[in-house]
The first five atom37 places (N, CA, C, CB, O) and aatype in JSON, in Angstrom:
{
  "aatype": [12, 1, 8, 17, 8, 7, 18, 14, 8, 1, 8, 7, 12, 7, 7, 17, 7, 9, 7, 10, 12, 19, 9, 7, 0, 10, 10, 13, 10, 0, 13, 10, 19, 10, 19, 0, 19, 0, 10, 13, 1, 18, 9, 16, 1, 15, 1, 5, 14, 9, 14, 10, 0, 14, 0, 15, 14, 7, 0, 7, 7, 8, 7, 14, 0, 7, 11, 8, 7, 17, 0, 15, 7, 14, 9, 14, 6, 5, 10, 10, 0, 6, 1, 13, 0, 1, 7, 6, 9, 3, 0, 6, 6, 18, 1, 8, 1, 10, 3, 16, 10, 1, 15, 0, 7, 15, 7, 14, 7, 7, 7, 7, 14, 7, 0, 7, 6],
  "atom_mask": [
    [1, 1, 1, 1, 1],
    [1, 1, 1, 1, 1],
    [1, 1, 1, 1, 1],
    [1, 1, 1, 1, 1],
    [1, 1, 1, 1, 1],
    [1, 1, 1, 0, 1],
    [1, 1, 1, 1, 1],
    [1, 1, 1, 1, 1],
    [1, 1, 1, 1, 1],
    [1, 1, 1, 1, 1],
    [1, 1, 1, 1, 1],
    [1, 1, 1, 0, 1],
    [1, 1, 1, 1, 1],
    [1, 1, 1, 0, 1],
    [1, 1, 1, 0, 1],
    [1, 1, 1, 1, 1],
    [1, 1, 1, 0, 1],
    [1, 1, 1, 1, 1],
    [1, 1, 1, 0, 1],
    [1, 1, 1, 1, 1],
    [1, 1, 1, 1, 1],
    [1, 1, 1, 1, 1],
    [1, 1, 1, 1, 1],
    [1, 1, 1, 0, 1],
    [1, 1, 1, 1, 1],
    [1, 1, 1, 1, 1],
    [1, 1, 1, 1, 1],
    [1, 1, 1, 1, 1],
    [1, 1, 1, 1, 1],
    [1, 1, 1, 1, 1],
    [1, 1, 1, 1, 1],
    [1, 1, 1, 1, 1],
    [1, 1, 1, 1, 1],
    [1, 1, 1, 1, 1],
    [1, 1, 1, 1, 1],
    [1, 1, 1, 1, 1],
    [1, 1, 1, 1, 1],
    [1, 1, 1, 1, 1],
    [1, 1, 1, 1, 1],
    [1, 1, 1, 1, 1],
    [1, 1, 1, 1, 1],
    [1, 1, 1, 1, 1],
    [1, 1, 1, 1, 1],
    [1, 1, 1, 1, 1],
    [1, 1, 1, 1, 1],
    [1, 1, 1, 1, 1],
    [1, 1, 1, 1, 1],
    [1, 1, 1, 1, 1],
    [1, 1, 1, 1, 1],
    [1, 1, 1, 1, 1],
    [1, 1, 1, 1, 1],
    [1, 1, 1, 1, 1],
    [1, 1, 1, 1, 1],
    [1, 1, 1, 1, 1],
    [1, 1, 1, 1, 1],
    [1, 1, 1, 1, 1],
    [1, 1, 1, 1, 1],
    [1, 1, 1, 0, 1],
    [1, 1, 1, 1, 1],
    [1, 1, 1, 0, 1],
    [1, 1, 1, 0, 1],
    [1, 1, 1, 1, 1],
    [1, 1, 1, 0, 1],
    [1, 1, 1, 1, 1],
    [1, 1, 1, 1, 1],
    [1, 1, 1, 0, 1],
    [1, 1, 1, 1, 1],
    [1, 1, 1, 1, 1],
    [1, 1, 1, 0, 1],
    [1, 1, 1, 1, 1],
    [1, 1, 1, 1, 1],
    [1, 1, 1, 1, 1],
    [1, 1, 1, 0, 1],
    [1, 1, 1, 1, 1],
    [1, 1, 1, 1, 1],
    [1, 1, 1, 1, 1],
    [1, 1, 1, 1, 1],
    [1, 1, 1, 1, 1],
    [1, 1, 1, 1, 1],
    [1, 1, 1, 1, 1],
    [1, 1, 1, 1, 1],
    [1, 1, 1, 1, 1],
    [1, 1, 1, 1, 1],
    [1, 1, 1, 1, 1],
    [1, 1, 1, 1, 1],
    [1, 1, 1, 1, 1],
    [1, 1, 1, 0, 1],
    [1, 1, 1, 1, 1],
    [1, 1, 1, 1, 1],
    [1, 1, 1, 1, 1],
    [1, 1, 1, 1, 1],
    [1, 1, 1, 1, 1],
    [1, 1, 1, 1, 1],
    [1, 1, 1, 1, 1],
    [1, 1, 1, 1, 1],
    [1, 1, 1, 1, 1],
    [1, 1, 1, 1, 1],
    [1, 1, 1, 1, 1],
    [1, 1, 1, 1, 1],
    [1, 1, 1, 1, 1],
    [1, 1, 1, 1, 1],
    [1, 1, 1, 1, 1],
    [1, 1, 1, 1, 1],
    [1, 1, 1, 1, 1],
    [1, 1, 1, 0, 1],
    [1, 1, 1, 1, 1],
    [1, 1, 1, 0, 1],
    [1, 1, 1, 1, 1],
    [1, 1, 1, 0, 1],
    [1, 1, 1, 0, 1],
    [1, 1, 1, 0, 1],
    [1, 1, 1, 0, 1],
    [1, 1, 1, 1, 1],
    [1, 1, 1, 0, 1],
    [1, 1, 1, 1, 1],
    [1, 1, 1, 0, 1],
    [1, 1, 1, 1, 1]
  ],
  "atom_positions": [
    [[154.31, 111.95, 139.86], [154.8, 111.0, 138.97], [153.23, 110.49, 138.26], [155.79, 109.72, 139.87], [152.19, 110.16, 138.84]],
    [[153.46, 110.55, 137.16], [152.12, 110.21, 136.41], [152.01, 108.6, 136.01], [152.04, 111.15, 134.95], [153.03, 108.07, 135.57]],
    [[150.87, 107.88, 136.14], [150.88, 106.6, 135.74], [150.41, 106.29, 134.6], [150.35, 105.93, 136.48], [149.82, 107.19, 134.0]],
    [[150.5, 105.05, 133.99], [149.9, 104.85, 132.99], [148.6, 105.11, 132.37], [150.05, 104.05, 133.0], [148.43, 105.43, 131.2]],
    [[147.35, 104.87, 133.6], [146.33, 105.16, 133.08], [145.56, 106.47, 133.2], [145.76, 104.31, 133.37], [144.36, 106.61, 132.96]],
    [[146.43, 107.41, 133.62], [145.54, 108.91, 133.64], [145.91, 109.2, 135.14], [0.0, 0.0, 0.0], [146.38, 110.32, 135.31]],
    [[145.82, 108.64, 135.93], [145.64, 108.67, 137.51], [146.0, 109.76, 137.71], [146.35, 107.74, 138.42], [146.98, 109.8, 136.96]],
    [[145.91, 111.26, 138.43], [144.38, 111.32, 138.9], [143.54, 111.7, 137.84], [144.12, 112.34, 140.06], [142.41, 111.24, 138.0]],
    [[143.68, 112.43, 136.7], [142.76, 112.49, 135.97], [142.23, 111.41, 134.67], [143.02, 113.58, 135.66], [142.75, 111.36, 133.55]],
    [[141.38, 110.81, 135.01], [140.91, 109.68, 134.32], [140.21, 110.13, 132.89], [139.9, 108.92, 135.28], [139.22, 110.84, 133.01]],
    [[140.57, 109.83, 131.75], [139.68, 110.58, 130.5], [139.36, 108.9, 129.97], [140.79, 111.96, 129.06], [139.12, 108.78, 128.77]],
    [[139.35, 107.95, 130.59], [138.77, 106.58, 129.83], [137.3, 106.54, 130.1], [0.0, 0.0, 0.0], [136.68, 107.48, 130.6]],
    [[136.86, 105.53, 129.77], [135.49, 104.8, 129.8], [135.37, 104.4, 131.19], [135.37, 103.49, 128.81], [136.34, 103.86, 131.73]],
    [[134.07, 104.66, 131.98], [133.65, 103.84, 133.25], [133.22, 102.73, 132.96], [0.0, 0.0, 0.0], [133.35, 102.28, 131.82]],
    [[132.48, 101.92, 134.2], [131.22, 100.92, 133.73], [130.05, 100.89, 132.92], [0.0, 0.0, 0.0], [129.56, 99.94, 132.31]],
    [[129.61, 102.28, 133.04], [128.9, 102.35, 132.17], [128.57, 102.73, 130.9], [128.54, 102.53, 132.5], [127.46, 102.74, 130.35]],
    [[129.8, 103.08, 130.44], [130.54, 103.68, 128.95], [130.47, 102.28, 128.27], [0.0, 0.0, 0.0], [129.87, 101.94, 127.25]],
    [[131.27, 101.56, 129.12], [131.25, 99.89, 128.21], [130.26, 99.22, 128.32], [132.24, 98.77, 128.6], [129.95, 98.43, 127.44]],
    [[129.71, 99.34, 129.16], [128.35, 98.36, 129.19], [127.38, 99.12, 127.9], [0.0, 0.0, 0.0], [127.01, 98.46, 126.93]],
    [[127.06, 100.57, 128.06], [126.54, 101.12, 126.86], [126.98, 100.63, 125.28], [126.86, 102.51, 127.02], [126.33, 100.41, 124.26]],
    [[128.44, 100.58, 125.61], [128.99, 100.17, 124.32], [128.49, 98.67, 123.85], [130.6, 100.22, 124.44], [127.67, 98.59, 122.94]],
    [[128.85, 97.85, 124.3], [128.33, 96.25, 124.39], [126.78, 96.07, 124.06], [128.56, 95.62, 126.01], [126.33, 95.15, 123.38]],
    [[126.19, 96.88, 124.53], [124.43, 97.37, 124.1], [124.35, 97.73, 122.74], [123.77, 98.82, 124.94], [123.54, 97.41, 121.87]],
    [[125.1, 98.28, 122.74], [124.73, 98.62, 121.08], [125.53, 97.89, 120.38], [0.0, 0.0, 0.0], [125.01, 97.77, 119.27]],
    [[126.62, 97.27, 120.43], [127.08, 96.35, 119.52], [126.4, 95.35, 119.14], [128.03, 95.91, 119.85], [126.43, 94.86, 118.0]],
    [[125.6, 94.9, 120.29], [124.5, 93.68, 120.06], [123.35, 94.57, 119.25], [123.79, 92.88, 121.75], [123.1, 94.24, 118.09]],
    [[123.07, 95.02, 119.5], [121.51, 95.72, 118.72], [122.1, 95.87, 117.39], [120.77, 97.5, 119.37], [121.49, 95.31, 116.48]],
    [[123.14, 96.5, 117.09], [123.71, 96.45, 115.54], [123.91, 95.18, 115.17], [125.06, 97.16, 115.27], [123.41, 95.0, 114.06]],
    [[124.55, 93.97, 115.72], [124.35, 93.17, 115.24], [122.82, 92.36, 114.89], [125.13, 92.78, 115.77], [122.51, 91.73, 113.89]],
    [[122.22, 92.59, 115.85], [120.85, 92.13, 115.92], [119.86, 92.54, 114.58], [120.26, 92.76, 117.27], [119.06, 91.8, 114.01]],
    [[120.17, 93.86, 114.3], [119.78, 94.84, 113.1], [120.57, 93.94, 112.09], [120.33, 96.65, 113.21], [119.81, 93.55, 111.21]],
    [[121.73, 93.54, 111.95], [122.29, 93.55, 110.59], [121.57, 91.78, 110.13], [124.4, 93.79, 110.65], [121.36, 91.36, 108.99]],
    [[121.34, 91.02, 111.49], [121.27, 89.65, 111.42], [119.91, 89.59, 110.63], [121.34, 88.88, 112.9], [119.79, 88.89, 109.62]],
    [[118.76, 90.49, 111.21], [117.37, 90.36, 111.02], [117.16, 91.01, 109.58], [116.5, 91.08, 112.24], [116.23, 90.59, 108.89]],
    [[118.19, 92.26, 108.98], [117.89, 92.58, 107.6], [118.52, 91.43, 106.91], [118.45, 94.01, 107.11], [117.85, 91.19, 105.91]],
    [[119.42, 90.69, 107.01], [119.84, 89.34, 106.49], [119.02, 88.28, 106.03], [120.49, 88.8, 107.33], [118.75, 87.77, 104.95]],
    [[118.68, 88.08, 107.34], [117.25, 87.1, 106.87], [116.3, 87.87, 106.26], [116.39, 86.37, 108.11], [115.81, 87.22, 105.33]],
    [[115.8, 88.96, 106.36], [114.78, 89.5, 105.61], [114.89, 89.49, 103.77], [114.72, 90.94, 106.22], [114.06, 89.37, 102.87]],
    [[116.27, 89.67, 103.82], [116.63, 89.63, 102.62], [116.83, 88.27, 101.76], [117.65, 90.31, 102.68], [116.66, 88.23, 100.54]],
    [[117.08, 87.5, 102.31], [117.05, 85.94, 102.31], [115.83, 85.54, 101.57], [117.03, 85.29, 103.82], [115.67, 85.18, 100.41]],
    [[114.66, 85.75, 102.98], [113.49, 84.92, 102.64], [113.08, 85.72, 101.19], [112.19, 84.92, 103.98], [113.01, 85.11, 100.12]],
    [[112.79, 87.25, 101.32], [112.47, 87.73, 100.32], [112.83, 87.26, 98.5], [112.86, 88.8, 100.74], [112.1, 87.21, 97.52]],
    [[114.19, 87.01, 98.69], [114.91, 86.43, 97.59], [114.5, 85.04, 97.39], [116.36, 86.52, 97.8], [114.31, 84.79, 96.2]],
    [[114.33, 84.1, 98.14], [113.81, 82.68, 98.05], [112.43, 82.83, 97.7], [113.98, 81.83, 99.38], [112.08, 82.32, 96.63]],
    [[111.77, 83.29, 98.23], [110.18, 83.16, 98.37], [109.53, 83.72, 96.3], [109.52, 84.73, 100.13], [108.64, 83.28, 95.58]],
    [[110.59, 84.85, 96.1], [110.17, 85.48, 94.88], [110.57, 84.21, 93.64], [111.09, 87.11, 94.68], [110.23, 84.36, 92.46]],
    [[111.27, 83.05, 94.09], [111.86, 82.42, 92.88], [110.78, 81.0, 92.95], [113.81, 82.08, 93.05], [110.58, 80.46, 91.86]],
    [[110.16, 80.45, 94.03], [109.47, 79.84, 94.01], [108.25, 79.43, 93.0], [109.38, 80.1, 94.81], [107.35, 80.25, 92.84]],
    [[108.23, 78.6, 92.55], [107.0, 78.43, 91.3], [105.41, 77.95, 92.46], [107.61, 76.6, 89.76], [105.38, 77.14, 93.39]],
    [[104.5, 78.68, 92.01], [103.34, 78.48, 92.58], [102.99, 76.89, 91.79], [102.25, 79.87, 92.3], [103.09, 76.58, 90.6]],
    [[102.47, 75.95, 93.17], [102.0, 74.84, 92.94], [101.11, 74.89, 91.57], [101.32, 74.44, 94.14], [100.68, 75.87, 90.95]],
    [[101.0, 73.71, 91.35], [99.77, 73.7, 89.65], [98.95, 72.76, 90.84], [100.45, 72.53, 87.37], [99.29, 71.8, 91.53]],
    [[97.77, 73.48, 90.71], [96.22, 72.88, 91.3], [96.15, 71.7, 90.52], [94.71, 73.9, 91.02], [96.64, 71.59, 89.4]],
    [[95.21, 70.34, 91.44], [94.99, 69.7, 90.41], [93.68, 69.94, 89.24], [94.99, 68.57, 90.98], [92.87, 70.79, 89.59]],
    [[93.5, 69.46, 88.28], [92.25, 69.65, 87.3], [91.08, 69.1, 87.87], [92.43, 68.96, 85.9], [91.09, 68.15, 88.65]],
    [[90.37, 69.51, 87.6], [88.84, 69.11, 88.01], [88.35, 68.29, 86.69], [87.72, 70.62, 88.32], [88.73, 68.5, 85.54]],
    [[87.56, 67.45, 87.08], [86.8, 66.58, 85.85], [86.45, 67.46, 85.06], [85.54, 65.72, 86.16], [85.71, 68.37, 85.44]],
    [[86.96, 67.38, 83.65], [86.22, 68.2, 82.25], [87.25, 69.2, 82.27], [0.0, 0.0, 0.0], [87.58, 69.69, 81.19]],
    [[87.86, 69.63, 83.42], [88.73, 70.89, 82.77], [89.39, 70.64, 81.4], [89.99, 71.3, 83.77], [89.35, 71.42, 80.44]],
    [[90.08, 69.3, 81.43], [91.2, 68.95, 80.08], [92.35, 69.98, 80.11], [0.0, 0.0, 0.0], [92.41, 71.12, 80.57]],
    [[93.3, 69.13, 79.41], [94.36, 69.96, 79.69], [95.27, 70.12, 80.64], [0.0, 0.0, 0.0], [95.13, 69.34, 81.57]],
    [[96.22, 70.93, 80.73], [96.88, 70.85, 82.15], [96.7, 72.04, 83.2], [98.38, 70.71, 81.94], [97.14, 72.13, 84.35]],
    [[95.99, 72.83, 82.52], [95.45, 74.15, 83.3], [96.33, 75.4, 82.33], [0.0, 0.0, 0.0], [96.66, 75.42, 81.15]],
    [[96.51, 76.38, 83.48], [97.07, 77.35, 82.73], [98.35, 77.63, 82.65], [96.62, 78.28, 82.98], [98.87, 78.73, 82.51]],
    [[98.95, 76.37, 82.75], [100.42, 76.58, 83.12], [100.82, 75.66, 82.11], [100.98, 76.25, 84.73], [102.0, 75.64, 81.75]],
    [[100.1, 75.0, 81.66], [100.87, 73.89, 80.61], [101.19, 73.16, 81.47], [0.0, 0.0, 0.0], [100.99, 73.39, 82.66]],
    [[101.77, 72.1, 80.98], [102.5, 70.88, 81.42], [103.64, 71.2, 82.02], [102.81, 69.98, 80.41], [103.85, 70.2, 82.71]],
    [[104.42, 71.86, 82.2], [105.66, 72.27, 82.97], [105.36, 72.55, 84.52], [106.28, 73.59, 82.31], [106.34, 72.86, 85.2]],
    [[104.2, 72.48, 85.11], [103.88, 72.83, 86.87], [104.09, 74.37, 86.89], [0.0, 0.0, 0.0], [103.96, 74.66, 88.08]],
    [[104.26, 75.17, 86.4], [104.31, 76.55, 86.55], [103.21, 77.5, 86.26], [105.25, 76.9, 85.87], [102.75, 77.71, 85.14]],
    [[102.78, 78.11, 87.5], [101.05, 78.42, 87.26], [101.31, 79.97, 88.04], [99.56, 77.01, 88.33], [102.03, 80.23, 89.01]],
    [[100.64, 80.66, 87.41], [100.34, 82.19, 87.69], [99.37, 82.08, 88.59], [99.88, 83.12, 86.47], [99.41, 83.19, 89.11]],
    [[98.47, 81.47, 89.15], [97.61, 81.76, 90.16], [96.37, 80.88, 90.04], [0.0, 0.0, 0.0], [96.27, 80.24, 88.99]],
    [[95.63, 80.79, 90.76], [94.29, 79.72, 90.4], [93.68, 79.44, 89.36], [93.27, 79.96, 90.92], [93.93, 80.18, 88.4]],
    [[92.89, 78.53, 89.18], [92.64, 78.34, 87.53], [91.09, 78.49, 87.98], [93.25, 76.59, 86.55], [90.48, 78.04, 88.96]],
    [[90.56, 79.53, 86.57], [89.25, 80.05, 86.91], [87.96, 79.15, 87.55], [88.82, 80.59, 85.68], [86.89, 79.6, 87.97]],
    [[88.35, 77.92, 87.5], [87.04, 76.72, 87.81], [87.69, 77.22, 89.42], [87.15, 74.42, 87.05], [86.88, 77.87, 90.07]],
    [[88.65, 77.06, 89.9], [88.88, 77.07, 91.45], [88.2, 78.56, 91.78], [90.73, 76.93, 91.95], [87.56, 78.56, 92.83]],
    [[88.24, 79.69, 91.13], [87.76, 80.77, 91.78], [86.37, 80.64, 91.71], [88.24, 82.0, 91.26], [85.66, 81.18, 92.56]],
    [[85.94, 80.0, 90.82], [84.23, 80.04, 90.34], [83.68, 79.4, 91.84], [83.71, 78.77, 88.62], [82.71, 79.81, 92.47]],
    [[84.63, 78.23, 92.21], [84.32, 77.42, 93.42], [84.17, 78.1, 94.59], [85.26, 76.49, 93.67], [83.23, 78.07, 95.39]],
    [[85.42, 78.84, 94.64], [85.59, 79.66, 96.05], [84.18, 80.65, 95.99], [87.3, 80.74, 96.11], [83.44, 80.6, 96.97]],
    [[83.87, 81.42, 95.0], [82.89, 82.23, 94.83], [81.55, 81.36, 95.42], [82.86, 82.68, 93.28], [81.27, 81.74, 96.56]],
    [[80.93, 80.6, 95.07], [80.24, 79.79, 95.29], [80.23, 79.28, 96.63], [80.43, 79.07, 94.5], [79.34, 79.47, 97.46]],
    [[81.07, 78.74, 96.76], [81.01, 78.35, 98.69], [81.26, 79.1, 99.27], [81.81, 77.42, 99.44], [81.37, 78.57, 100.38]],
    [[81.61, 80.77, 99.43], [81.29, 82.11, 100.2], [79.74, 82.65, 100.09], [82.29, 83.3, 99.59], [79.23, 83.44, 100.89]],
    [[79.14, 82.13, 99.06], [77.46, 82.55, 98.95], [77.65, 83.88, 97.67], [0.0, 0.0, 0.0], [76.67, 84.6, 97.54]],
    [[78.26, 84.03, 97.21], [78.76, 85.22, 96.53], [77.66, 84.85, 95.32], [80.61, 85.3, 96.15], [76.85, 85.68, 94.9]],
    [[77.78, 83.38, 94.78], [76.61, 83.44, 93.57], [75.69, 82.19, 93.7], [77.32, 83.41, 91.93], [76.02, 81.46, 94.64]],
    [[74.63, 81.77, 93.01], [73.84, 80.94, 93.77], [74.31, 79.59, 92.64], [71.99, 81.52, 93.95], [75.2, 79.48, 91.8]],
    [[73.63, 79.02, 92.95], [74.02, 77.33, 92.57], [73.69, 77.45, 91.13], [72.96, 75.9, 93.43], [74.5, 76.94, 90.36]],
    [[72.66, 78.02, 90.64], [72.38, 78.16, 89.21], [73.39, 79.04, 88.31], [71.02, 78.75, 89.11], [73.8, 78.72, 87.19]],
    [[73.69, 80.17, 89.0], [74.82, 80.81, 88.31], [76.3, 80.07, 88.31], [74.95, 82.18, 88.95], [77.21, 80.16, 87.5]],
    [[76.21, 79.47, 89.3], [77.71, 78.79, 89.03], [77.74, 77.55, 88.23], [78.43, 78.39, 90.37], [78.83, 77.01, 88.03]],
    [[76.53, 76.99, 87.71], [76.16, 76.08, 86.88], [76.61, 76.89, 85.57], [74.64, 75.62, 87.06], [77.65, 76.46, 85.07]],
    [[76.11, 77.81, 85.02], [75.94, 78.34, 83.98], [77.24, 78.83, 83.48], [75.0, 79.21, 84.12], [77.64, 78.73, 82.32]],
    [[78.06, 79.54, 84.76], [79.66, 80.07, 84.36], [80.75, 78.74, 84.55], [80.22, 81.52, 85.6], [81.81, 78.68, 83.92]],
    [[80.4, 77.94, 85.3], [80.96, 76.61, 85.16], [81.04, 76.25, 83.21], [79.75, 75.42, 86.2], [81.95, 76.39, 82.39]],
    [[80.06, 75.9, 83.11], [79.59, 75.54, 81.67], [80.31, 76.35, 80.6], [78.03, 75.81, 81.5], [80.84, 75.87, 79.6]],
    [[80.28, 77.55, 80.91], [80.48, 78.71, 80.1], [82.27, 78.45, 79.83], [79.93, 80.32, 81.0], [82.8, 78.82, 78.79]],
    [[82.98, 77.82, 80.88], [84.24, 77.84, 81.35], [84.65, 76.86, 80.73], [84.46, 77.81, 82.67], [85.69, 77.0, 80.1]],
    [[84.02, 75.68, 80.73], [84.66, 74.57, 80.22], [84.18, 74.69, 78.78], [84.32, 73.19, 80.99], [85.06, 74.34, 77.99]],
    [[83.34, 74.98, 78.35], [83.19, 75.06, 76.58], [84.18, 76.31, 75.97], [81.3, 75.5, 76.05], [84.87, 76.16, 74.96]],
    [[84.15, 77.41, 76.67], [85.62, 78.36, 76.22], [86.76, 78.11, 76.51], [85.76, 79.59, 76.67], [87.62, 78.74, 75.9]],
    [[87.23, 77.02, 77.6], [88.37, 76.86, 77.8], [89.15, 78.06, 78.28], [0.0, 0.0, 0.0], [88.83, 79.22, 77.99]],
    [[89.86, 77.83, 78.79], [90.82, 78.9, 79.62], [91.97, 79.4, 78.76], [91.52, 78.2, 81.0], [93.13, 79.34, 79.15]],
    [[91.71, 79.78, 77.85], [93.23, 79.92, 77.14], [92.87, 81.91, 77.16], [0.0, 0.0, 0.0], [92.01, 82.47, 77.84]],
    [[93.71, 82.45, 76.34], [93.62, 84.03, 76.16], [92.09, 84.26, 75.42], [95.04, 84.68, 75.05], [91.7, 83.62, 74.44]],
    [[91.42, 85.17, 76.03], [90.36, 85.7, 75.48], [89.0, 84.65, 75.85], [0.0, 0.0, 0.0], [87.92, 85.22, 75.69]],
    [[88.94, 83.57, 76.2], [88.36, 82.76, 76.75], [87.65, 82.69, 78.2], [0.0, 0.0, 0.0], [88.12, 81.82, 78.93]],
    [[87.02, 83.16, 78.52], [86.77, 82.76, 80.22], [87.66, 83.14, 81.16], [0.0, 0.0, 0.0], [88.26, 82.16, 81.6]],
    [[87.96, 84.11, 81.62], [88.88, 83.84, 82.69], [87.79, 84.31, 83.85], [0.0, 0.0, 0.0], [86.56, 84.32, 83.87]],
    [[88.83, 84.7, 84.82], [87.81, 84.76, 86.21], [86.96, 86.02, 85.91], [88.7, 84.98, 87.87], [86.0, 86.09, 86.68]],
    [[87.01, 86.88, 85.15], [85.88, 88.07, 85.31], [85.15, 87.75, 83.9], [0.0, 0.0, 0.0], [84.47, 88.69, 83.5]],
    [[85.17, 86.76, 83.18], [83.88, 86.34, 82.13], [82.77, 86.1, 82.69], [84.03, 85.13, 81.32], [82.45, 85.49, 83.71]],
    [[81.89, 86.97, 81.41], [80.54, 87.03, 81.98], [80.08, 88.17, 83.27], [0.0, 0.0, 0.0], [79.04, 88.03, 83.91]],
    [[80.77, 88.95, 83.43], [80.27, 89.96, 84.42], [80.24, 91.1, 83.9], [80.96, 90.07, 85.57], [79.86, 92.07, 84.57]]
  ]
}
């Protein structure tokens, strides 16, 4: 007489088969969670505004972003100050370029990060 579970010729999974299937399912779920988190971080990061840096004395106006608070990056005076702090330019060149930036303004065609180079 043949039993329901296939005795004596078992064709079902043993303990190792079930264990490997559970591990595979957990790995697949972990992969799905990681993809969802990465996608969420990518979407939310690309939609956040870059905070507007405080204007230095004499910079005038609201910076390159205007009065709405959306900036496309650091203002030219900040870039110049960073170059001076790193030692890429000396004090005389820093003052000269800073005066040029302030007199020309930071609008289109007037003294950007590569002005005077």
